[in-house]
C-alpha angles and dihedrals in degrees: 000000000000091000089055093049092048090048092050091048092049091047093048091050092048093046092048092052091048090048091051089050090052091050094049094045102038112022109025095063089053090057093055097047120075113226139171121250098264095048092045093051092048091047092051093050093047093046091048090058091047089049091055090049090052090051091055091045093051092049091047089054090056089050093046093051095039092119091052095052117111088220139046116292100230100059091042094054091044091051092046093049091047093050093046091052092045094047091059087058096044093051094046122203089215087079085070088064091068113092113249091236091063094248123135091251117117119227089212091058121070104276091176096066118121120256114249 
């Protein structure tokens, strides 16, 4: 039981760090850079695909190094997958919908439309 709890904890810690890495590399730069609606939508779609690739890569690394882990493989991979899935919810993409200037405009909406 303790080996499972330690494995879950190790997996959750690894998954959380990988999720933070994904956020800092993929999503945080998009928050800082102003963009029009079409470029922002394309960037979000591209980065979502890259994010999925990173998830598979991070889980593959756990599988590849399973004989080097100080814990059992199964709880570690479960914890890592759980933390990766949870981190995508904790660092929500909907923050990208806020305009970088702090206004209530949405970068996914057409910011270039004429005022009526």
